[in-house]
DRENPA-3360 file (N, C-alpha, C; in nm, 2 decimals, always signed):
BEGIN
1 = XXXXXXXX = +8.37/+9.38/+32.66/+8.48/+9.30/+32.63/+8.43/+9.19/+32.67 ~ +8.47/+9.07/+32.51/+8.37/+8.95/+32.51/+8.47/+8.87/+32.53 ~ +8.46/+8.78/+32.64/+8.61/+8.71/+32.69/+8.58/+8.54/+32.66 ~ +8.43/+8.46/+32.62/+8.41/+8.35/+32.56/+8.30/+8.38/+32.50 ~ +8.32/+8.27/+32.38/+8.20/+8.26/+32.30/+8.06/+8.24/+32.33 ~ +8.01/+8.27/+32.27/+7.86/+8.25/+32.24/+7.76/+8.05/+32.28 ~ +7.86/+8.03/+32.15/+7.88/+7.85/+32.15/+7.92/+7.79/+32.20 ~ +7.81/+7.67/+32.28/+7.84/+7.58/+32.41/+7.96/+7.53/+32.36;
9 = XXXXXXXX = +8.00/+7.42/+32.25/+8.09/+7.36/+32.22/+8.29/+7.45/+32.18 ~ +8.23/+7.56/+32.17/+8.33/+7.65/+32.14/+8.37/+7.78/+32.25 ~ +8.28/+7.79/+32.31/+8.30/+7.82/+32.51/+8.37/+7.75/+32.64 ~ +8.33/+7.57/+32.58/+8.37/+7.49/+32.68/+8.51/+7.47/+32.67 ~ +8.55/+7.46/+32.47/+8.73/+7.49/+32.48/+8.78/+7.57/+32.50 ~ +8.72/+7.70/+32.52/+8.83/+7.81/+32.52/+8.82/+7.82/+32.73 ~ +8.77/+7.77/+32.82/+8.72/+7.73/+32.95/+8.83/+7.68/+32.99 ~ +8.84/+7.49/+32.88/+8.93/+7.38/+32.95/+9.06/+7.42/+32.92;
17 = XXXXXXXX = +9.07/+7.54/+32.80/+9.23/+7.57/+32.72/+9.28/+7.68/+32.90 ~ +9.19/+7.74/+32.95/+9.21/+7.87/+33.02/+9.27/+7.79/+33.18 ~ +9.17/+7.68/+33.19/+9.20/+7.60/+33.26/+9.33/+7.51/+33.24 ~ +9.37/+7.46/+33.14/+9.45/+7.40/+33.16/+9.61/+7.43/+33.13 ~ +9.57/+7.66/+33.06/+9.72/+7.68/+33.09/+9.74/+7.72/+33.24 ~ +9.62/+7.70/+33.32/+9.67/+7.68/+33.47/+9.75/+7.65/+33.54 ~ +9.72/+7.49/+33.48/+9.77/+7.37/+33.52/+9.93/+7.35/+33.47 ~ +9.90/+7.37/+33.31/+9.98/+7.35/+33.35/+10.16/+7.50/+33.36;
25 = XXXXXXXX = +10.11/+7.61/+33.38/+10.21/+7.70/+33.47/+10.26/+7.60/+33.59 ~ +10.14/+7.62/+33.66/+10.13/+7.53/+33.80/+10.19/+7.40/+33.78 ~ +10.19/+7.30/+33.73/+10.26/+7.21/+33.65/+10.43/+7.25/+33.61 ~ +10.49/+7.30/+33.55/+10.60/+7.33/+33.54/+10.65/+7.42/+33.67 ~ +10.55/+7.48/+33.78/+10.66/+7.62/+33.81/+10.65/+7.48/+34.01 ~ +10.59/+7.35/+33.98/+10.67/+7.28/+34.07/+10.82/+7.16/+34.04 ~ +10.76/+7.16/+33.89/+10.91/+7.07/+33.80/+11.06/+7.15/+33.82 ~ +11.03/+7.34/+33.80/+11.14/+7.40/+33.85/+11.16/+7.42/+33.99;
33 = XXXXXXXX = +11.06/+7.40/+34.04/+11.16/+7.37/+34.23/+11.16/+7.30/+34.25 ~ +11.18/+7.17/+34.19/+11.21/+7.03/+34.17/+11.35/+7.04/+34.14 ~ +11.36/+7.11/+34.04/+11.53/+7.09/+33.96/+11.60/+7.18/+34.06 ~ +11.55/+7.29/+34.10/+11.60/+7.38/+34.23/+11.68/+7.34/+34.38 ~ +11.56/+7.19/+34.40/+11.58/+7.17/+34.54/+11.68/+7.05/+34.51 ~ +11.68/+6.98/+34.38/+11.74/+6.85/+34.39/+11.93/+6.92/+34.33 ~ +11.94/+7.03/+34.31/+12.03/+7.08/+34.26/+12.10/+7.15/+34.40 ~ +12.00/+7.19/+34.49/+12.08/+7.22/+34.58/+12.15/+7.10/+34.65;
41 = XXXXXXXX = +12.11/+7.01/+34.66/+12.16/+6.86/+34.71/+12.31/+6.86/+34.66 ~ +12.36/+6.91/+34.54/+12.55/+6.99/+34.59/+12.58/+7.03/+34.67 ~ +12.53/+7.09/+34.71/+12.60/+7.13/+34.83/+12.63/+7.14/+34.95 ~ +12.59/+7.01/+34.96/+12.56/+6.93/+35.12/+12.73/+6.95/+35.15 ~ +12.77/+6.91/+35.04/+12.99/+6.89/+35.06/+12.99/+7.06/+35.11 ~ +12.98/+7.12/+35.03/+12.95/+7.31/+35.10/+12.93/+7.30/+35.21 ~ +12.81/+7.26/+35.26/+12.81/+7.32/+35.41/+12.93/+7.23/+35.51 ~ +12.95/+7.10/+35.44/+12.97/+6.95/+35.54/+13.13/+7.09/+35.59;
49 = XXXXXXXX = +13.22/+7.15/+35.42/+13.33/+7.22/+35.45/+13.28/+7.32/+35.54 ~ +13.19/+7.39/+35.57/+13.20/+7.51/+35.66/+13.18/+7.47/+35.76 ~ +13.11/+7.28/+35.83/+13.14/+7.30/+35.98/+13.22/+7.30/+36.03 ~ +13.32/+7.19/+35.86/+13.42/+7.10/+35.97/+13.51/+7.23/+35.99 ~ +13.53/+7.32/+35.93/+13.61/+7.43/+35.88/+13.59/+7.52/+36.06 ~ +13.48/+7.58/+36.05/+13.43/+7.69/+36.16/+13.44/+7.60/+36.27 ~ +13.44/+7.43/+36.30/+13.53/+7.38/+36.46/+13.61/+7.37/+36.48 ~ +13.71/+7.35/+36.33/+13.89/+7.34/+36.36/+13.91/+7.48/+36.40;
57 = XXXXXXXX = +13.88/+7.58/+36.34/+13.91/+7.66/+36.37/+13.90/+7.73/+36.50 ~ +13.79/+7.64/+36.57/+13.74/+7.67/+36.71/+13.76/+7.62/+36.80 ~ +13.80/+7.47/+36.77/+13.95/+7.42/+36.88/+14.10/+7.45/+36.83 ~ +14.17/+7.55/+36.75/+14.25/+7.54/+36.75/+14.25/+7.66/+36.80 ~ +14.16/+7.77/+36.80/+14.15/+7.91/+36.89/+14.18/+7.84/+37.07 ~ +14.07/+7.76/+37.08/+14.04/+7.72/+37.23/+14.13/+7.65/+37.31 ~ +14.23/+7.59/+37.19/+14.36/+7.52/+37.23/+14.45/+7.59/+37.27 ~ +14.46/+7.72/+37.17/+14.58/+7.83/+37.22/+14.53/+7.90/+37.33;
65 = XXXXXXXX = +14.40/+7.92/+37.33/+14.38/+7.99/+37.48/+14.43/+7.91/+37.62 ~ +14.41/+7.79/+37.59/+14.39/+7.73/+37.71/+14.56/+7.72/+37.74 ~ +14.72/+7.70/+37.62/+14.83/+7.72/+37.69/+14.88/+7.85/+37.70 ~ +14.79/+7.92/+37.67/+14.84/+8.06/+37.65/+14.87/+8.11/+37.83 ~ +14.84/+8.06/+37.91/+14.85/+8.08/+38.04/+14.97/+8.05/+38.11 ~ +15.05/+7.94/+37.97/+15.13/+7.83/+38.09/+15.23/+7.98/+38.12 ~ +15.30/+7.94/+38.20/+15.43/+8.05/+38.26/+15.56/+8.10/+38.16 ~ +15.62/+8.16/+38.13/+15.74/+8.19/+38.06/+15.67/+8.13/+37.94;
73 = XXXXXXXX = +15.63/+8.05/+37.82/+15.63/+7.96/+37.72/+15.49/+7.96/+37.71 ~ +15.38/+8.05/+37.74/+15.27/+8.03/+37.73/+15.21/+8.08/+37.57 ~ +15.27/+8.23/+37.59/+15.25/+8.26/+37.44/+15.32/+8.22/+37.29 ~ +15.43/+8.17/+37.35/+15.48/+8.13/+37.22/+15.48/+7.99/+37.23 ~ +15.41/+7.88/+37.26/+15.33/+7.77/+37.19/+15.17/+7.82/+37.18 ~ +15.09/+7.91/+37.24/+15.01/+7.93/+37.16/+14.99/+7.97/+37.07 ~ +15.06/+8.06/+36.95/+15.09/+8.16/+36.83/+15.05/+7.99/+36.77 ~ +15.12/+7.91/+36.72/+15.10/+7.83/+36.66/+14.97/+7.79/+36.61;
81 = XXXXXXXX = +14.90/+7.74/+36.76/+14.79/+7.75/+36.75/+14.65/+7.82/+36.65 ~ +14.70/+7.98/+36.71/+14.60/+8.06/+36.61/+14.63/+8.08/+36.45 ~ +14.80/+8.05/+36.45/+14.79/+8.06/+36.29/+14.71/+7.95/+36.23 ~ +14.71/+7.79/+36.29/+14.68/+7.68/+36.20/+14.54/+7.73/+36.26 ~ +14.48/+7.81/+36.35/+14.35/+7.82/+36.29/+14.28/+7.92/+36.20 ~ +14.36/+7.95/+36.12/+14.34/+8.03/+36.01/+14.33/+7.90/+35.91 ~ +14.39/+7.85/+35.91/+14.31/+7.72/+35.80/+14.19/+7.69/+35.79 ~ +14.14/+7.71/+35.91/+14.02/+7.66/+35.96/+13.91/+7.75/+35.91;
89 = XXXXXXXX = +13.90/+7.89/+35.92/+13.85/+7.98/+35.83/+13.85/+7.99/+35.66 ~ +14.01/+7.91/+35.63/+13.99/+7.92/+35.48/+13.92/+7.80/+35.46 ~ +13.95/+7.69/+35.52/+13.82/+7.61/+35.50/+13.70/+7.59/+35.46 ~ +13.64/+7.70/+35.56/+13.47/+7.76/+35.59/+13.47/+7.86/+35.47 ~ +13.57/+7.88/+35.49/+13.56/+7.98/+35.32/+13.51/+7.91/+35.18 ~ +13.60/+7.83/+35.13/+13.58/+7.72/+35.01/+13.42/+7.70/+35.06 ~ +13.45/+7.65/+35.20/+13.26/+7.56/+35.17/+13.18/+7.67/+35.19 ~ +13.20/+7.78/+35.26/+13.06/+7.91/+35.17/+13.07/+7.95/+35.04;
97 = XXXXXXXX = +13.18/+7.94/+34.96/+13.20/+7.96/+34.84/+13.14/+7.87/+34.75 ~ +13.17/+7.69/+34.79/+13.08/+7.64/+34.72/+12.94/+7.64/+34.74 ~ +12.90/+7.65/+34.86/+12.74/+7.67/+34.86/+12.70/+7.77/+34.80 ~ +12.75/+7.89/+34.77/+12.70/+7.99/+34.72/+12.72/+7.99/+34.57 ~ +12.78/+7.90/+34.47/+12.79/+7.85/+34.39/+12.69/+7.77/+34.33 ~ +12.64/+7.63/+34.42/+12.57/+7.59/+34.39/+12.40/+7.67/+34.39 ~ +12.39/+7.74/+34.51/+12.29/+7.85/+34.55/+12.24/+7.91/+34.40 ~ +12.35/+7.98/+34.32/+12.37/+8.03/+34.21/+12.28/+7.99/+34.07;
105 = XXXXXXXX = +12.35/+7.84/+34.09/+12.33/+7.76/+33.95/+12.16/+7.70/+33.99 ~ +12.16/+7.63/+34.10/+12.00/+7.62/+34.13/+11.93/+7.69/+34.11 ~ +11.94/+7.82/+34.08/+11.82/+7.95/+34.11/+11.81/+7.99/+33.95 ~ +11.91/+7.98/+33.91/+11.94/+7.93/+33.73/+11.86/+7.83/+33.67 ~ +11.90/+7.73/+33.68/+11.80/+7.62/+33.59/+11.73/+7.57/+33.71 ~ +11.60/+7.63/+33.81/+11.48/+7.65/+33.85/+11.39/+7.72/+33.73 ~ +11.49/+7.83/+33.73/+11.40/+7.95/+33.64/+11.36/+7.86/+33.51 ~ +11.47/+7.89/+33.41/+11.50/+7.84/+33.36/+11.40/+7.72/+33.27;
113 = XXXXXXXX = +11.43/+7.57/+33.33/+11.35/+7.51/+33.38/+11.15/+7.52/+33.37 ~ +11.15/+7.61/+33.47/+11.00/+7.66/+33.47/+10.95/+7.76/+33.34 ~ +11.02/+7.85/+33.36/+10.96/+7.97/+33.25/+10.98/+7.93/+33.10 ~ +11.07/+7.82/+33.06/+11.05/+7.85/+32.90/+10.94/+7.74/+32.85 ~ +10.92/+7.66/+32.92/+10.78/+7.56/+32.84/+10.68/+7.69/+32.93 ~ +10.64/+7.72/+33.03/+10.58/+7.86/+33.07/+10.55/+7.88/+32.96 ~ +10.65/+8.05/+32.92/+10.66/+8.15/+32.85/+10.59/+8.07/+32.66 ~ +10.65/+7.99/+32.66/+10.62/+7.91/+32.52/+10.49/+7.86/+32.49;
121 = XXXXXXXX = +10.43/+7.83/+32.59/+10.30/+7.77/+32.55/+10.17/+7.88/+32.64 ~ +10.25/+7.96/+32.71/+10.12/+8.07/+32.74/+10.12/+8.18/+32.58 ~ +10.24/+8.26/+32.55/+10.27/+8.28/+32.48/+10.16/+8.24/+32.29 ~ +10.12/+8.13/+32.33/+10.05/+8.09/+32.19/+9.90/+8.11/+32.27 ~ +9.85/+8.05/+32.37/+9.77/+8.02/+32.43/+9.70/+8.23/+32.43 ~ +9.77/+8.32/+32.48/+9.80/+8.46/+32.50/+9.70/+8.49/+32.32 ~ +9.80/+8.49/+32.24/+9.80/+8.48/+32.13/+9.67/+8.45/+32.08 ~ +9.59/+8.33/+32.12/+9.45/+8.24/+32.04/+9.37/+8.37/+32.13;
129 = XXXXXXXX = +9.36/+8.36/+32.25/+9.30/+8.42/+32.27/+9.26/+8.53/+32.31 ~ +9.40/+8.66/+32.30/+9.40/+8.80/+32.24/+9.29/+8.81/+32.10 ~ +9.32/+8.71/+32.02/+9.29/+8.76/+31.88/+9.10/+8.71/+31.90 ~ +9.09/+8.62/+32.00/+8.98/+8.54/+32.01/+8.89/+8.74/+32.06 ~ +8.96/+8.77/+32.14/+8.86/+8.90/+32.23/+8.85/+8.97/+32.18 ~ +8.94/+8.97/+32.08/+8.95/+9.14/+32.00/+8.85/+9.13/+31.88 ~ +8.87/+9.02/+31.83/+8.77/+8.99/+31.67/+8.61/+8.97/+31.78 ~ +8.62/+8.91/+31.88/+8.45/+8.92/+31.90/+8.42/+9.01/+31.97;
137 = XXXXXXXX = +8.45/+9.07/+32.03/+8.44/+9.22/+32.14/+8.38/+9.27/+31.98 ~ +8.48/+9.33/+31.87/+8.48/+9.40/+31.79/+8.38/+9.37/+31.69 ~ +8.33/+9.24/+31.68/+8.14/+9.21/+31.60/+8.07/+9.20/+31.72 ~ +8.08/+9.16/+31.83/+7.99/+9.20/+31.90/+7.88/+9.34/+31.94 ~ +8.01/+9.46/+31.88/+7.91/+9.59/+31.87/+7.80/+9.62/+31.69 ~ +7.82/+9.52/+31.61/+7.80/+9.53/+31.50/+7.64/+9.42/+31.49 ~ +7.61/+9.38/+31.59/+7.52/+9.24/+31.58/+7.38/+9.24/+31.67 ~ +7.34/+9.37/+31.64/+7.21/+9.40/+31.71/+7.09/+9.35/+31.66;
145 = XXXXXXXX = +7.04/+9.32/+31.52/+6.94/+9.32/+31.52/+6.94/+9.22/+31.34 ~ +6.87/+9.16/+31.33/+6.87/+9.05/+31.14/+6.94/+9.16/+31.04 ~ +6.91/+9.31/+31.09/+7.04/+9.38/+30.97/+7.11/+9.35/+30.89 ~ +7.21/+9.32/+31.09/+7.33/+9.32/+31.08/+7.39/+9.21/+31.00 ~ +7.30/+9.11/+30.99/+7.36/+9.01/+30.93/+7.43/+9.01/+30.75 ~ +7.35/+9.13/+30.71/+7.41/+9.14/+30.58/+7.51/+9.20/+30.61 ~ +7.61/+9.26/+30.74/+7.76/+9.29/+30.72/+7.81/+9.17/+30.71 ~ +7.77/+9.07/+30.80/+7.87/+8.94/+30.86/+7.83/+8.85/+30.74;
153 = XXXXXXXX = +7.78/+8.87/+30.63/+7.75/+8.79/+30.54/+7.88/+8.81/+30.41 ~ +7.89/+8.94/+30.41/+7.97/+9.06/+30.34/+8.11/+8.98/+30.36 ~ +8.11/+9.03/+30.52/+8.30/+8.93/+30.59/+8.34/+8.76/+30.54 ~ +8.18/+8.75/+30.54/+8.20/+8.59/+30.48/+8.27/+8.58/+30.35 ~ +8.18/+8.65/+30.27/+8.22/+8.66/+30.14/+8.40/+8.69/+30.08 ~ +8.49/+8.84/+30.20/+8.58/+8.83/+30.17/+8.74/+8.77/+30.22 ~ +8.60/+8.65/+30.33/+8.74/+8.61/+30.41/+8.70/+8.44/+30.40 ~ +8.62/+8.41/+30.37/+8.55/+8.26/+30.39/+8.65/+8.17/+30.33;
161 = XXXXXXXX = +8.68/+8.04/+30.33/+8.72/+8.03/+30.18/+8.61/+7.93/+30.10 ~ +8.68/+7.93/+29.99/+8.56/+7.96/+29.85/+8.48/+7.80/+29.86 ~ +8.53/+7.70/+29.91/+8.50/+7.54/+29.91/+8.35/+7.60/+30.01 ~ +8.39/+7.65/+30.14/+8.25/+7.69/+30.25/+8.16/+7.80/+30.17 ~ +8.21/+7.85/+30.09/+8.08/+7.98/+30.01/+8.02/+7.85/+29.94 ~ +8.07/+7.79/+29.84/+8.02/+7.75/+29.75/+7.89/+7.59/+29.80 ~ +7.89/+7.56/+29.92/+7.87/+7.45/+30.01/+7.74/+7.57/+30.00 ~ +7.74/+7.68/+30.06/+7.60/+7.76/+30.05/+7.53/+7.79/+29.91;
169 = XXXXXXXX = +7.62/+7.86/+29.82/+7.54/+7.87/+29.73/+7.60/+7.87/+29.57 ~ +7.56/+7.81/+29.49/+7.68/+7.85/+29.39/+7.68/+8.00/+29.37 ~ +7.63/+8.12/+29.39/+7.68/+8.24/+29.31/+7.65/+8.28/+29.48 ~ +7.68/+8.28/+29.55/+7.68/+8.38/+29.68/+7.67/+8.55/+29.66 ~ +7.77/+8.60/+29.58/+7.77/+8.72/+29.52/+7.66/+8.77/+29.50 ~ +7.58/+8.67/+29.36/+7.48/+8.75/+29.34/+7.32/+8.73/+29.44 ~ +7.34/+8.62/+29.51/+7.25/+8.59/+29.60/+7.24/+8.71/+29.70 ~ +7.38/+8.78/+29.80/+7.36/+8.90/+29.84/+7.35/+9.00/+29.84;
177 = XXXXXXXX = +7.34/+9.02/+29.64/+7.31/+9.10/+29.57/+7.18/+9.17/+29.55 ~ +7.11/+9.06/+29.55/+6.98/+9.03/+29.52/+6.87/+9.03/+29.63 ~ +6.96/+9.05/+29.73/+6.85/+9.06/+29.90/+6.85/+8.91/+29.94 ~ +6.84/+8.78/+29.88/+6.87/+8.63/+29.92/+6.86/+8.61/+30.09 ~ +6.72/+8.66/+30.18/+6.75/+8.66/+30.33/+6.80/+8.50/+30.35 ~ +6.79/+8.40/+30.26/+6.85/+8.24/+30.35/+7.01/+8.24/+30.34 ~ +7.00/+8.28/+30.21/+7.19/+8.30/+30.17/+7.23/+8.39/+30.25 ~ +7.20/+8.54/+30.25/+7.28/+8.63/+30.34/+7.28/+8.54/+30.48;
185 = XXXXXXXX = +7.20/+8.52/+30.51/+7.19/+8.42/+30.68/+7.31/+8.31/+30.71 ~ +7.28/+8.24/+30.60/+7.40/+8.13/+30.60/+7.51/+8.18/+30.58 ~ +7.51/+8.33/+30.50/+7.66/+8.34/+30.48/+7.73/+8.43/+30.68 ~ +7.58/+8.43/+30.69/+7.62/+8.53/+30.82/+7.71/+8.47/+30.93 ~ +7.65/+8.32/+30.95/+7.60/+8.24/+31.00/+7.77/+8.18/+31.00 ~ +7.78/+8.15/+30.89/+7.94/+8.12/+30.83/+8.06/+8.18/+30.93 ~ +8.03/+8.33/+30.94/+8.13/+8.41/+31.00/+8.12/+8.40/+31.14 ~ +7.96/+8.45/+31.14/+7.97/+8.45/+31.32/+8.03/+8.30/+31.41;
193 = XXXXXXXX = +8.01/+8.18/+31.32/+8.08/+8.05/+31.37/+8.21/+8.12/+31.40 ~ +8.24/+8.15/+31.28/+8.44/+8.19/+31.27/+8.44/+8.24/+31.44 ~ +8.33/+8.40/+31.43/+8.38/+8.47/+31.52/+8.35/+8.39/+31.69 ~ +8.30/+8.32/+31.71/+8.20/+8.25/+31.80/+8.09/+8.32/+31.89 ~ +7.99/+8.39/+31.77/+7.89/+8.47/+31.81/+7.73/+8.42/+31.77 ~ +7.67/+8.44/+31.82/+7.53/+8.42/+31.79/+7.42/+8.46/+31.70 ~ +7.38/+8.45/+31.64/+7.28/+8.57/+31.55/+7.23/+8.63/+31.67 ~ +7.14/+8.76/+31.64/+7.06/+8.83/+31.71/+6.94/+8.74/+31.71;
201 = XXXXXXX = +6.84/+8.73/+31.82/+6.73/+8.67/+31.80/+6.61/+8.72/+31.74 ~ +6.64/+8.80/+31.65/+6.52/+8.87/+31.59/+6.55/+8.80/+31.44 ~ +6.66/+8.78/+31.45/+6.80/+8.67/+31.32/+6.68/+8.55/+31.34 ~ +6.70/+8.48/+31.42/+6.71/+8.37/+31.47/+6.53/+8.33/+31.42 ~ +6.41/+8.42/+31.47/+6.29/+8.42/+31.44/+6.28/+8.44/+31.35 ~ +6.34/+8.51/+31.22/+6.32/+8.56/+31.09/+6.37/+8.47/+31.06 ~ +6.41/+8.32/+31.09/+6.43/+8.18/+30.94/+6.32/+8.07/+30.95;
% end
């Protein structure tokens, strides 16, 4: 598998792109975490309700327990305190519901903030890198010696823009049919450059 180009300039760009995608992912992961933590600050009132409700319930329960031992009327006096303590439980539950709702919202916002830009840029990077790896790996199997340049010259004539072919020869097809080595090599190098590969050593020395 051919992961990086042979040509120094293109290989440097690929390495920088790979490093860049890692930085991009790290950046948006941090932003997503920041959004999550900032949103979670909205849960502060809910936590206050939890604390207030729990404290109120405990105080009313404690007060009821304190008067329960009063002779004859202790239970009657304690009953209202026990009933009121239920309001503390209701307040605490409201606080818990608020905290749960904010937590869900913070999780959704955090993940969406991080994943959307990561997925968009990541898919573009993956497609481009995958296309290069596929093309370069396939081409690498066909470039062992100078004779293989003929195949890449043929691919160049089939796929390269006409202006680039004209810059090499006014009649690239005729030159290829005649076996013009200089034209064939120039055409092959044009295709190899797009693939990110170097010509075989024998082809260089033949020049």
